N, C-alpha and C positions, 0 to 999 in steps of 0.2 A: 627355258634357260639351258637346254641341252644337258640336263642332269648335273649342271654345275651349281654349287661347289661339290667337289669330291668328298664323299662321306660314306664309307663302307658300312657304318653302323645303321644307316637308314636306307641302304641300297642304292645310293647315288654313285654311279660309275660312268666312265666315258662311253659315248655312243660309238658304234662301229664307224660311222662316217668320219669321226675325228681322226681315227687312225688311217683310214683309207685316203682321205684328202691330204693328210700330212705326208704320206708316201708319195702321192701325186705331186705335191709341191716340191719335194726334194728332187724327183725325177725331172720336173720342169726346170728347176734351178740349174741342174747339171746341163741339160740341153740348151737352156738360155745362155749360160756362160759360154758354151762351145760356139753358139751362133754369134754372140757378141764379139768374141775374140776373132772369129773369122771375118766378121764385118769390119772390125777396127783395123785389122791387118791389111785387108784387101781394099777397103773403101776410105778409111779415115786416116790411117797411119801415113805419116809424111815426115820428111826431114826438113820441115819448114820453120826453122828457128834462125832467122837472119840476125846479124849483129844488131844489138840494141842501139837506139838513137842516143847520141851524146846527152848527158844530163845537163840541162840548162839551169842557171840560177833561178830559184823560185821567184815568180812575180805574181803573187796571188791577187785576185780581185777582192773587193771589200767583203762580198758574201762568202768567198772561200776562206777568208780569215775568221769569219764567224764560226766556222766548223771547229776551231780550236776550243771555243766555249762548249760545244757539244762534247768534245773529247775529254774535257775536264769532268763533265758530268759522267761520261762513260767510265773512266777509271775510278771515280768516286763511288759510283753505284757498284762497280765490280768489286772494289775492296770491301764494301759493306756486305755484299752478298757472300763473299768468301768467309768473313767473320761469322755470319749467321749460319753458314754451312757447317763450320767447325762446332758451333754451339749445338746445332741440331743433331749432328752426329754424336756429340758427347752425351746428349740426353738419352741415347740408347743404353748408356751405362748407369746414369744416376737419375733417370726419370726427368723431372723438371728442375733438377738441381745442377749447379755448375760449380764443381769442386767444393761441395758442401753448402753453397749459397742457394737458398730457395728462390727460384725464378718464376714460380708458378703464377704469382700475382702481377708480374711485370712482363715477362716474355715467356709464356708457356710454349710448349712444343708446337701447337697448331699455328701460333703466330710466327715463330722463327722459320718453320718449314714453309708456310705460305709466303712470307717475305722473301725467303731464299729463292723460291721458284719465280715469284713475280719479278724480282730484281734481275734475274737472268734474262727474262724477256725484255725488260726495260732497257738494260744497258746494251744488249746486242742490237735491239731495234734502233736505239739512238745512234749507234755507230754506223749502222747501215743507212739510216736517213741522212746523216751528215755526209756520208760518201756520195749519196745521190745529189745533195746540194753542191758538192764539189765538182762532180762529173759534168753537170750542166754547162757552166762556163768553160770547163776543160775541153768539152766536145765542140761547142759552138764558137768559142773564141771571143764571146761578148757576154756582158752582164746586163740584164734588164734594169731599168730604173727602179729604185726602191727595193731591190732584191735583198740587200744586207739588212735593212730594217725589218722586212718580213721574216727573214731568217732568225733574227733576234726574237721576234714575236713567237715564232715556232718553238724556239728553245724555251722561252718563258712558259708557253702553254704545256710543253712536255714536263717541265719542272712542277707546274701546278698539278698535273695529272698524277705524277709519281708521288708527290707529297700527299695529295688528297686521297689517292687509292690506298697507300700504305697506312695512313691514319685511319681511314675508313675500315679497312680489314681488321686493324687492331681493335677498334671500338666494337665492330661487329662480333668478333670472336670473344671479346671480354663482356659481351652482353649489354653494351651501352645503348643499343638501339631497341632494347626490349624484345629481341627476337625477330625484328622486322628490319633487317639491314640490307635488303636487296638493292635499294637504289643508291645508297651512299656507303654501305658497309661491305659485306662479304656475300657474294652470290653463292658460294659454297662449291663451285666447280673448279677443279684444279686447272691451272694455267689461265683461267679467266675468273679468278676469285674477286677481282676488283668490282666495286659497286657499279650498277648499270649506268649511273650518271657519269662516272669516270671512264667507263668503257666507251660511251658515246663521245665524250670529250676527246679520248685518245683517237677515235676514228676521225673526228673533226680535224685533229692535228695532222693525221695522215693525209686527209684531203687537201689541207693547206700545203703540205709538203709536195703533193702531186702537182698542185698548181705552180709551185715554185720550180719544180723540175721541168714542167712543160714550158714555162716562160723562158727558161734558160736554153733549152735544146730546140726551141721552135725554129731558129734559123737553120740549124743542122737538119731538122726534119724537112724543111722546105727545099733544102739543097739535095736531099737524098731522094732520087726518083723512085727507087725500089721500096715499096711499102712493106716489104719483108726484110729490109736491111737492118743492120745493127742498131742504128739510131731509133728506128721505129720499134724494134723489139725491146729496146730500153723503155720506151714509152708504154708499150703494152704490158710489160712485166711490172712497171711502176703502178699502172692502173689496177692490176690484180691484187696488189697488197691491201689497199683499203676495201676493195670490193669483197674479198674473201674473208677479211677480218669481220666484216659486217654479218657473217653467218652466225656469229656468236650472239646476235640480237634476236634470233628466231625462236626464242623461248621466253616464257614468263615464269613467275613463281608457281603458277598453277599447272604448268606443263608436266606431263608424265615424265618421270626420270629417264626412261629409256629413250624418249624422243629428245629431251634436252641433252642427254649425253651424245646422241647422234650428232646434233649441231655443234656440240663442244668439240667433237673430233674433227669436224670440218675446219675448226680453227687450229687445233693442235696438230693434226696430221697434214691437212691440205695447205693451210696457210703457212705454217712453220716449215714443214718438211718438203713441200712441193713448190709452192709459188715463191717463197723466199729463196728456195734453191734455184729456181729459174731466174729470178732477179739477180742473184749472186753470179750465176753463170754468165749472164749477159754483161754485167758490170766487169767481171773478170776478163771477158773477151775484149771489152773496151780497153781495159788496162793494158793487156798484152799487145793488142794491135797498136795502141798509141805509143807504146814503148819500142815497137819494132820487133818484138819477140815472135810474133805470128802474123802472117799475112791476113788481111781482112777476109778474103774469100774462104780461107781455110778455117778461120775462127767462126765465120757464119755457118759453115757446114757442121762444125763441131757443136755449135749452139743448138741448131735444129735437131741434131741427133740426140743431144741431152734432153731437150724439151720433149721429144717423142718418147724417149725411154722413161724419164721421170714421171711425166703426166700420164702416159699411156698405161703404165702399171700402177702409179700412185693413187689415182682417183678411185679406181675400184679396189685397190689394195687397202683402202681405208676400212673396208669391211672386216679386216682381221681384228678390229677393236669391238666388233659387234657379235662375236661368236656366242656369247652367253647373255645377251640382252633380249631374249625372246624371239630371235630371228629364225626363219626356216633353214633347212639344211643347205639349200642352194647358196645362201649368203655365206655359210661356212666354206663351201666349195670355191666361190669366187674370191673370198678373202684369202684363203690359203694359197690358191694358184697365183693370183696377181701379187700377193705379198712376196712370193718367191721371185717373181719377175722384177720387183722393185730392187732386189739385190743385184740383178744383172749389170746395170750401168755402173754400180759401185765397184765391181770387180775390175773394170777398166781403169780405175784410178791408179793402179800400179804404174801404168804408162805415164800418167800425169805426174806422179811422184818422181819417176826417173827423169822426165823432161825438165821439170822445175829444178831438180837437184843439179842437173847439168848446167842449166841457165844460171843458177845462183853461184855456182863454182867457176863459171866461165871467165870471171874477172872483166877487165876492160870497162865498157860502158854499163855492165851489169852490177859493178861494185856498189854504186849508191843504193841499189835495190836489193842487196844481198839478204838482209833480214826480213823485209816484207816478203820476198820470195820464199825464204825458209818457212815463214808462217803459212804461206800457201801450200808448201810441202806438207806441213802438219795437218792442214785441212784435208788434203787428199788421203793421208795416212789414216786419220781418225774417221773419215768417211767410209773407208774400206773396213776398218776394224770396229769402230764404235757403232756406226749405223748399219754396216753390212753384216759382219760376223755376229756381233752381239744382238743386232736386230733380228736376224733370222733365228738366233738361238731361242727366242721366245715366240716367234710368229706361228709355227705349225700348230694346228688345233690341238693335237694330242699333248704337246708340251705346255701350251698355254692353259689347258684344262687343269693341270696341276700347279702351274707357276703363277697364275693370275693372282694379283694382290700380294705377291711376296717380294723379297729383296732381290729377285732376279731382274726386275724392271729397272732399278737404279743403275745396274751395270750398263744397260743400253742407253738410258737417259743421260748419264754423265758422259759416256763416250761419244754420244751423238750431239747432245745439246751444246755442251761446252767444246768437245773435241772438234766438232764440225763448225757449228754456227758461232761459237765463241772465238775460236781461232780465226775464222773467216772475218769476223768483226774486227779483230785486232789487226789482221793483215790489211784490210781495207783502210782502217784508221792510219796505219803506218804509211801506206802508199799515199794517202791524202796529205799527211803531215810532211812527207818527203818533198811535196810540191808546194808547201805553204811556209814552213819555218826556214829560218836562215841555216845555211849549211853548217856553220860553226855550232849551232845548237843541237846538232844530231850526235847521238852517242851509240856506236855499235857495241861498245862494251856492256852497257846496260841492257840492250836488246838481246845480247847473247845470254846474259844471266836470266832474263825474263823467259826466253825461248826454252832453255833447258830446264829451268825451274818448273814452268807450267807443264811441259810435256812429261818430265820424269815424275813430278808430283801426281799428275793425273793417272799415269800408268801404274805407279805404286799403289795409289788409292784403290784402283780397280783390282789389281792382281792380289794384293795382300789383305784386302778387307771386303770389298763388295762381292767379288766372285766367291770367296769361301762362305760368306754369310748367305748369299743367294742360293748357292748349291746345297748348303746345309738345310735351309728351309725347304728347298725343293725336294730333297730326299725324305724329309720328315712328312711332307705332304703326301708323297707317294705311299709311304709306309702306313700312315695313320689317318690322313685326311687333312683338308685345308684348314679346318677349325683348329686342329692341333698345331699345325705349322705356324698359325698366327697367334697362338696362345702365349701367355707370359712364360710358360714352361720352356718354350723354344726361344722366343724373342728376348727373354731375360736370362737365358742360359749362360753358363760359363764360357761356352764356345763363342757365342755372339759377343759377349763382353771382351773376350780376348782379341778377336779379329777387329773389334771396334778400336781397342787400344792400339792395334797394329797400324791404324791409320795415322797415328801421331807423327811419325817421321815423314811419310809422304805428304801429309798436310802441311808440315813445316817447310818442306821443299817447295811445295806449291805456293805457300805464303811468300817465300823469298822471290819467286817469279812474279807474283802480283805486286810486291813492293817495288821490284826493279822496274816494272812497267809503269807504275804510278809515278815513280821518281823520274823516269825518262820523259813522260808526257809533261809533267809540271816543270821540270828543268828546261825542256825544249821551248816551252811557251814563254817562260820567264826570260830565258836568254834571248829568244827571238825579239821580244818586246824591247829589251835593253839595247840590243844590237841595232835595231831599226831606229830607235830613238837617237842613238849615237851616230846615225847616218851610214851604218854599214850595210848598204843595200846590195853588195855584190853577191850575197847568198839569199 
């Protein structure tokens, strides 16, 4: 385990290789950024932002209207996840109590934290799957027979998986399965806690989704002679989603923990952080090319560059999760160096922020897409800060040696999981709804509140609570050892209690953003139904 955890009382200290490869990773990061900037400026940079196409009144197909049902589920799950996050954070002050009310026998900390993490994956994935269903007819211009019924079937299957897995994890944690809840309860591994049956069912839902996407884009695939074109890349990236989620099936209850954790990181790191990133990049390219914001050839070049950078570094960069799981030194070397290179493409997102900001502010035909574009701006910003800066903060071996298992990880996880994938899910949802709901059902005012509430709330939560708590624990680990940093003397200290209470205002600001988004979605759908029933089809 490379002498981890740090404990000077028993002679456990960092190996020389941890420091050496940390230095190498920083040097490579600097060199990689310099190369990426040169490459972008000389090869990829362009002034290719023509005027957007005029916004046409939405004329959604039957299956595209089904996505509204998915988005109701998205905001509902998001709201519940937010509430659970506040409760889980409060437990840092009162244990399993909520303002004096004992929650230990109803919703103990392991339940609220597990649900909080599971729901984040569920609502983000649901939004992305719904966007995939919308994109099919949007690209091909036609809808296969029975597509809407199959889409409703998929939504029903997702609801069943969510309810079943949440119920199962609660029963598993509460001991209702007698300690054997692997199949229907809680597998015990973060991000894939759901029971194996629900995990298989979720993968089945993804396969159904893949079939639906393929049916819808098949005419466009046949029309595209280049098998490396955008439409084919959409299919390839869609295939990767169920395929790489299946890596979470490669262990059983009897598998050694280090081996099981290896496959878990294939899901958490490669599936979420790499292949979903590729899928999102391709979908975003589709969005921008269909809007007329970028020429297809330029978008295709950018997509290939992103795939090369994300996967080229990300696959081997997964090893940074394996520093202390019994792996040899060369794994540390590969993990440190390639993890540094993972940050390189994220440094280019500053250009994307500037470009999308110009596009959002350009007015004219961009006006209907102003707030979806602003949410894309948030994605680029948090990709740079949450995934890039905060990710590299804990990636070097010498840092992670002291920071492993401390509150430094939530800094990265909140900034990356919600800041990048959450905002991207919202942006894709808004783009889809812009082309589905009646124009009069749209509300820029509510989206403005949601945008600033979510961004300012997340930033405040990180700056005023997560960063101080994480660095305090980090300092205590360096001074006395990992055991001390994780002890009640530190986690229950006055300092931790104080910075936890400091989350209150940012959490409330974030809650306002969540509420505004929920109201926007529900209001838009209700108004759309009323307007269409009244015959107002001009929007």
